Each structure stands twice: as C-alpha cells, then as structure tokens.
C-alpha positions as CSV (number, residue, x, y, z in Angstrom):
1,M,65.4,-26.7,12.0
2,E,65.2,-23.4,10.1
3,N,62.8,-20.9,11.7
4,H,60.6,-19.3,9.1
5,L,58.7,-17.2,11.4
6,E,59.1,-13.5,11.3
7,P,60.5,-12.0,14.4
8,S,58.7,-10.3,16.9
9,V,58.4,-6.4,17.2
10,T,58.1,-4.6,20.4
11,Y,56.7,-1.0,20.2
12,P,56.9,1.6,22.5
13,P,54.0,1.8,24.9
14,R,52.8,5.1,23.1
15,R,53.1,3.6,19.7
16,R,51.2,0.4,20.9
17,F,48.5,2.5,22.1
18,L,48.1,4.5,18.9
19,L,48.1,1.2,16.9
20,C,45.3,-0.5,19.0
21,A,43.2,2.6,19.0
22,L,43.5,2.5,14.9
23,R,42.7,-0.9,14.8
24,Y,39.7,-0.2,17.1
25,G,38.4,2.6,15.2
26,L,38.7,0.6,11.9
27,G,36.7,-2.2,13.4
28,L,34.1,-0.1,14.5
29,G,34.0,1.5,11.2
30,A,33.6,-1.7,9.5
31,L,30.7,-2.7,11.8
32,W,29.1,0.6,11.0
33,A,29.4,0.2,7.5
34,L,28.1,-3.5,7.7
35,G,25.1,-2.0,9.6
36,L,24.2,0.2,7.1
37,S,24.4,-2.3,4.4
38,L,22.2,-4.7,6.2
39,R,20.0,-2.2,7.5
40,D,16.3,-3.1,7.3
41,G,15.0,-0.1,5.4
42,I,11.6,1.5,5.5
43,G,10.3,4.9,4.3
44,P,8.8,6.4,7.4
45,K,10.7,6.3,10.5
46,V,9.5,2.9,12.3
47,T,9.7,2.3,16.0
48,I,10.6,-1.0,17.3
49,T,10.1,-1.9,20.8
50,K,12.1,-4.3,22.9
51,D,9.8,-7.0,22.4
52,N,10.1,-6.6,18.5
53,A,6.7,-4.9,18.0
54,L,6.3,-2.2,15.2
55,V,4.8,0.9,16.3
56,G,2.8,2.9,13.9
57,P,1.5,4.7,12.2
58,W,3.3,4.5,8.7
59,D,2.9,7.2,6.2
60,W,4.0,6.8,2.8
61,S,2.2,9.7,1.2
62,V,4.1,12.2,-0.9
63,S,3.6,15.8,0.2
64,H,3.5,17.2,-3.5
65,A,0.6,14.3,-4.7
66,P,-2.5,16.4,-5.8
67,K,-5.6,16.4,-3.6
68,A,-7.3,14.7,-6.2
69,V,-9.5,11.4,-7.5
70,A,-9.4,9.9,-11.0
71,V,-12.6,8.4,-11.7
72,V,-12.0,6.2,-15.2
73,T,-14.6,4.9,-17.1
74,G,-13.6,1.9,-19.3
75,L,-13.0,-1.9,-19.7
76,D,-9.6,-2.2,-20.3
77,R,-7.7,-2.0,-16.8
78,A,-4.3,-1.2,-18.0
79,A,-5.5,1.7,-20.2
80,C,-7.7,2.8,-17.4
81,F,-4.7,2.8,-14.9
82,A,-2.6,4.8,-17.3
83,A,-5.1,7.5,-18.2
84,G,-6.0,7.8,-14.5
85,V,-2.6,8.2,-13.4
86,A,-1.7,10.3,-15.9
87,A,-4.4,12.7,-14.7
88,L,-3.0,12.9,-11.2
89,G,0.3,14.0,-12.6
90,G,1.6,10.7,-13.8
91,I,3.1,7.9,-12.0
92,K,6.4,9.8,-11.2
93,T,4.0,12.1,-9.2
94,F,4.2,8.9,-6.8
95,V,7.2,6.8,-7.5
96,S,10.9,7.8,-8.1
97,S,14.0,6.6,-9.3
98,G,15.3,3.8,-7.0
99,D,12.4,3.4,-4.9
100,R,11.4,0.2,-3.4
101,V,7.5,-0.3,-4.0
102,F,5.3,-2.5,-2.1
103,I,1.9,-3.3,-3.9
104,K,-0.4,-4.7,-1.5
105,V,-2.9,-6.9,-3.8
106,N,-6.1,-8.9,-2.3
107,A,-5.4,-12.6,-3.1
108,A,-7.6,-13.7,0.0
109,F,-9.1,-16.7,-2.1
110,A,-8.0,-19.3,-4.7
111,S,-10.5,-18.3,-7.1
112,P,-10.1,-17.2,-11.0
113,P,-10.4,-13.3,-11.6
114,S,-13.6,-13.4,-13.4
115,L,-15.4,-14.2,-9.8
116,G,-14.0,-10.4,-8.8
117,A,-13.1,-11.5,-5.1
118,T,-9.4,-10.8,-5.8
119,S,-7.2,-8.3,-7.4
120,H,-7.2,-8.4,-11.4
121,P,-4.2,-9.8,-12.8
122,D,-4.4,-7.3,-16.0
123,L,-4.3,-4.4,-13.3
124,V,-1.4,-5.8,-11.1
125,Q,0.6,-6.3,-14.3
126,A,-0.1,-2.7,-15.2
127,V,0.9,-1.3,-12.0
128,V,3.8,-3.0,-11.4
129,R,4.9,-2.3,-14.9
130,H,4.3,1.5,-14.3
131,C,6.3,1.5,-11.1
132,R,9.4,-0.3,-13.0
133,E,9.1,2.2,-15.9
134,A,9.2,5.0,-13.4
135,G,12.5,3.6,-12.2
136,A,11.7,1.5,-9.2
137,S,14.5,-0.4,-8.0
138,R,12.2,-3.2,-6.9
139,V,8.5,-3.9,-6.7
140,I,7.2,-6.1,-4.3
141,V,3.7,-7.8,-4.8
142,S,2.1,-9.7,-1.4
143,D,-0.7,-10.5,0.7
144,N,-1.5,-12.8,3.3
145,P,-4.3,-15.0,1.6
146,I,-6.9,-16.9,3.8
147,N,-6.4,-20.1,1.6
148,D,-3.0,-21.5,0.7
149,P,-0.8,-18.8,-0.4
150,A,0.9,-20.4,-3.3
151,S,-2.7,-21.5,-4.8
152,C,-4.2,-18.2,-4.2
153,F,-1.3,-16.4,-6.2
154,R,-1.6,-19.0,-8.9
155,L,-5.2,-19.4,-9.4
156,T,-5.7,-15.6,-9.1
157,G,-3.5,-15.1,-11.8
158,I,-1.4,-12.5,-9.7
159,A,1.8,-14.7,-9.7
160,E,2.0,-14.6,-13.5
161,A,1.1,-11.0,-13.8
162,V,3.8,-9.9,-11.4
163,R,6.4,-11.8,-13.4
164,L,5.2,-10.3,-16.5
165,G,5.1,-7.1,-15.1
166,G,8.9,-7.2,-13.6
167,G,8.1,-7.5,-10.1
168,E,8.6,-9.9,-7.2
169,L,6.0,-12.1,-5.6
170,W,6.7,-12.5,-1.8
171,V,4.8,-15.2,-0.2
172,P,4.3,-15.0,3.3
173,E,6.6,-16.8,5.8
174,S,5.5,-16.9,9.4
175,R,9.0,-16.1,10.6
176,R,8.9,-12.7,9.1
177,F,5.6,-11.6,10.9
178,Q,5.9,-9.0,13.8
179,P,3.2,-7.5,16.0
180,V,2.0,-4.3,15.1
181,T,0.5,-1.5,17.3
182,L,-1.4,1.6,16.6
183,P,-0.7,3.6,20.1
184,D,-4.1,5.2,20.0
185,G,-6.0,2.1,18.7
186,R,-8.4,0.1,20.5
187,Y,-7.6,-3.1,18.8
188,L,-4.5,-2.9,17.1
189,H,-2.0,-3.7,19.9
190,Q,0.9,-6.3,19.6
191,W,-0.9,-7.9,16.5
192,P,1.2,-10.2,14.3
193,A,1.4,-8.8,10.7
194,W,3.0,-9.8,7.7
195,A,5.6,-7.3,8.1
196,A,8.5,-8.0,5.9
197,P,7.0,-6.3,2.5
198,F,6.1,-3.0,4.2
199,R,9.3,-2.8,6.2
200,K,11.5,-2.6,3.0
201,A,9.2,-0.1,1.2
202,D,9.8,3.5,0.4
203,K,6.4,4.0,-1.6
204,V,3.3,1.8,-0.7
205,I,0.4,0.9,-3.1
206,N,-2.8,-0.5,-2.1
207,L,-4.9,-2.2,-5.0
208,A,-8.2,-3.6,-4.1
209,P,-11.5,-4.8,-5.9
210,V,-14.8,-3.5,-5.0
211,K,-16.9,-5.9,-3.1
212,H,-19.7,-6.2,-0.9
213,H,-19.0,-7.6,2.6
214,H,-21.3,-9.4,4.5
215,R,-20.1,-7.7,7.9
216,A,-18.5,-4.2,7.1
217,G,-20.9,-3.4,4.1
218,A,-18.0,-3.1,1.7
219,S,-14.4,-4.6,1.1
220,M,-12.4,-2.1,-0.8
221,I,-9.1,-0.1,-0.1
222,C,-9.3,0.2,3.9
223,K,-10.6,-3.3,4.4
224,N,-7.9,-4.5,2.2
225,W,-5.3,-3.9,4.8
226,Y,-6.8,-6.9,6.9
227,G,-4.7,-9.3,4.3
228,L,-1.6,-7.9,6.0
229,L,-2.8,-9.3,9.5
230,G,-1.8,-12.7,10.8
231,G,-3.4,-14.5,13.6
232,P,-6.8,-15.4,14.6
233,R,-7.9,-12.3,12.3
234,N,-11.7,-13.7,12.2
235,L,-12.0,-12.2,15.8
236,L,-11.4,-8.9,14.9
237,H,-14.7,-9.2,13.0
238,Q,-16.6,-8.4,15.9
239,N,-15.4,-4.9,16.0
240,V,-14.8,-4.7,12.2
241,H,-15.5,-1.0,11.7
242,V,-13.4,0.3,14.3
243,V,-10.7,-2.3,13.1
244,I,-11.0,-1.2,9.5
245,G,-10.9,2.6,10.7
246,E,-7.5,1.6,13.0
247,L,-5.9,-0.2,10.0
248,A,-6.6,2.8,7.4
249,A,-5.0,5.0,10.1
250,L,-1.9,2.7,10.7
251,F,-0.8,2.1,6.9
252,R,-1.0,5.5,5.1
253,P,-0.1,4.6,1.5
254,T,1.4,6.4,-1.4
255,L,-1.6,5.7,-3.9
256,V,-4.7,3.6,-3.9
257,V,-6.2,1.8,-7.1
258,L,-9.8,0.7,-6.6
259,D,-11.1,-1.8,-9.2
260,G,-14.7,-1.2,-10.1
261,I,-14.5,-2.4,-13.7
262,T,-16.4,-5.1,-12.3
263,A,-17.8,-5.2,-8.8
264,M,-19.0,-7.8,-6.6
265,M,-22.6,-6.8,-5.7
266,T,-23.7,-9.8,-3.5
267,N,-22.3,-12.5,-1.3
268,G,-19.0,-10.6,-0.5
269,P,-16.4,-11.3,0.1
270,T,-15.6,-14.3,-1.3
271,G,-18.6,-15.0,-3.8
272,G,-18.5,-17.7,-6.1
273,S,-20.9,-17.1,-8.8
274,L,-20.7,-14.9,-12.1
275,A,-24.2,-13.8,-10.9
276,D,-22.8,-12.0,-7.8
277,V,-20.4,-9.6,-10.1
278,K,-21.5,-6.8,-12.5
279,E,-20.1,-4.8,-14.9
280,A,-19.6,-1.1,-13.3
281,R,-16.6,-0.2,-15.6
282,T,-15.1,2.1,-13.1
283,L,-11.4,2.6,-11.9
284,I,-10.8,5.0,-9.0
285,I,-7.1,6.1,-8.4
286,S,-6.3,8.6,-5.4
287,P,-3.8,9.3,-2.8
288,D,-6.8,9.4,-0.5
289,P,-8.3,5.9,0.6
290,V,-11.1,7.2,2.4
291,A,-12.3,9.3,-0.8
292,A,-11.3,6.4,-3.2
293,D,-13.7,4.2,-0.6
294,A,-16.6,6.8,-0.6
295,L,-16.7,6.6,-4.2
296,G,-16.2,2.7,-4.4
297,A,-19.2,2.6,-2.2
298,R,-21.6,4.2,-4.6
299,I,-20.9,1.4,-7.0
300,L,-22.5,-0.8,-4.4
301,N,-25.4,1.5,-4.1
302,I,-24.2,2.2,-0.4
303,D,-24.1,5.6,1.1
304,P,-20.6,6.3,2.0
305,H,-21.8,8.2,5.0
306,K,-23.5,4.9,6.4
307,L,-20.3,2.9,6.4
308,P,-19.3,3.4,9.8
309,Y,-15.3,2.3,9.2
310,L,-14.9,5.4,7.0
311,H,-16.0,7.8,9.7
312,H,-13.3,6.1,11.8
313,A,-10.9,6.4,9.3
314,Q,-11.5,10.0,8.8
315,R,-11.4,10.7,12.4
316,L,-7.9,9.1,12.7
317,G,-6.7,11.0,10.1
318,A,-6.6,8.5,7.1
319,G,-8.4,10.7,4.6
320,S,-11.4,12.6,3.7
321,L,-15.2,11.7,3.3
322,N,-15.8,15.2,2.0
323,L,-15.7,14.9,-1.8
324,D,-16.5,18.6,-2.3
325,A,-13.1,19.4,-1.0
326,I,-11.5,17.0,-3.5
327,A,-10.7,17.5,-7.3
328,L,-12.6,14.7,-9.3
329,H,-11.0,14.1,-12.6
330,H,-13.6,12.3,-14.7
331,I,-12.1,10.3,-17.8
332,S,-13.6,7.7,-20.4
333,V,-11.2,5.5,-21.9
C-alpha cells in the first residue's frame, strides 16, 4: 500500500529547543490576547477577592465635571433634561465616544408611571438617547425590582423607553449576582448584588424619582442604589440610614438625575394612589448625589439636615450637603 504520510523530520537539539520556545511564546500570546478580548471591564479599578467578592468603592465620576447642580422647572421631562445637562456643559462633559454607560433606574414595582413609584419612561428614553448621541457604544439600563422584573419593566413603561432610546435592558440573572464589600462599612460586607451592569460600565448614571419613604424619610438618588442589592435586603432596613450612606460611598456615579416633575408626597415608597402624588415641576441634575438629594428633600418639605443618611454619605465622601459651596443653575423650560 502506498504511504501518503509526510516523511518525519529530525531537527538538531538546538533547533528543536528554539522551535518549542517559539510555539510556546505564540501560545502565550494568543491566550493573553484572548484574555483581553474577554476581559470583564469596569471603568474604575476593581478588586476581586478569592471568594469572588467585589471590593469597592467604585468611582465613575469625571474630574472635569462642574461642581454644580442644575434645577430645571417644567413639565416636559425630555426638555428639562436637555436644558439641565446643557447648563452643566452638555452630555459630552459626562459621556465620551465609545463609553459603556449603565443607567440605574428605579423599577422596583409593577405600577404605571402616573403613580410616581418608579423612574418615568419619558425621562429614561431621553437620558438613553442623549448618551447614544454623545457616542456611547452601549447604554445598559437595569434594576433589581422587588416585584417580578419582567412585569416591572413592562408595566412601568421602562422596557419600551429603553428600546426607543436605543439602549439595552438587562433583566437580573441570579448567576450574575456577586457579593460586594465596602471595606470601611458596617453593613455592606459580602452582600449579594446585581453586579453585571456596573462591572461592564465606564460611566454610571443614577436616575431616580422623588418619593416619601416610610423608614428613610425620603427615597431619591442615594436610596436608589438599594435596587442593586440582592438577598434579604429588607433586613438592612433596621439600619437604613447607615446602609444608604454606605451605598452612596460604594457607588459614586458620573451623573445623577432626580425627577421631581411629579413627587410622591405620602405613602412611599410604593404609593398606589394619585392622591399621593403632587406636581412639583422640578428636575435636578448634578454630579453630586448628596447635593441633589438635599434639594430633592425640599420638594418633600423635609429639612435635608434631618435626613441622617445624607450626613453618613457626606462623612464617607459621597458628596456635599453644603449647597452654598455649589453653583446652582436655575432654569425654566
């Protein structure tokens, strides 16, 4: 039978060594390139412990952002956001071409937007669209709702708003929760969180409604981070002010958008009746979540200095309660 195999070649020992070294080097190079392509990116440097916990804090702020707050009066949420972000230098001050942006909304309950318990779809669509127009490569919108996530995103109108704005809606997956830790915190140690959206982010925007809260007094920007926590997070309500302050220190966003166009004045955070909601005609935009919440508290007729979580957040470096040291841009639309 005819042999179709190539004849074997025997190389001298030195040449064999060089060929093996070359193949080994090429193999390592390919693995390194593959590792870069599959890298689970995050804007700030992330520390992962041996038990897969994420150690914060994470700071997505931009150094050139103005120390300012835009307070916009109006009813059209899209127009109010456009005017407010323009007063802060424009969306490109915060979002650059190629950025992966995570927008943390409040979609906790399966209720219509008219009840004010969740982020309004008109505002969600506007913020997503602005990020895309700034050149963001991806805009991911997510939350870890209390009720069934798919129902919450659908009934609040957020799912459709994300689609219309050109973003991606991420529904929580249990396999993609990871424990998070704030090293100097008292309560946020190895606590499970919906980590996938912010682990992929170069920039983070917190978008929350102004609401009364029966335990915390108010639910606004800082309280909105609760929606990333998994596990029995209701147990944390026993120390709610300290926990909210720690969350504000753990997640330091690029920009916050606080929606007081309508505000839930009573029976928060769920509400359930139009009688709980008033027309406040105010949208607050800032890089500073503590300052934004301080101004939002006034909509609820609450002295911000009487919200303990704001003092905890300020002490941990998450922002400033001193509104006299921050430029306020008042705009009407």
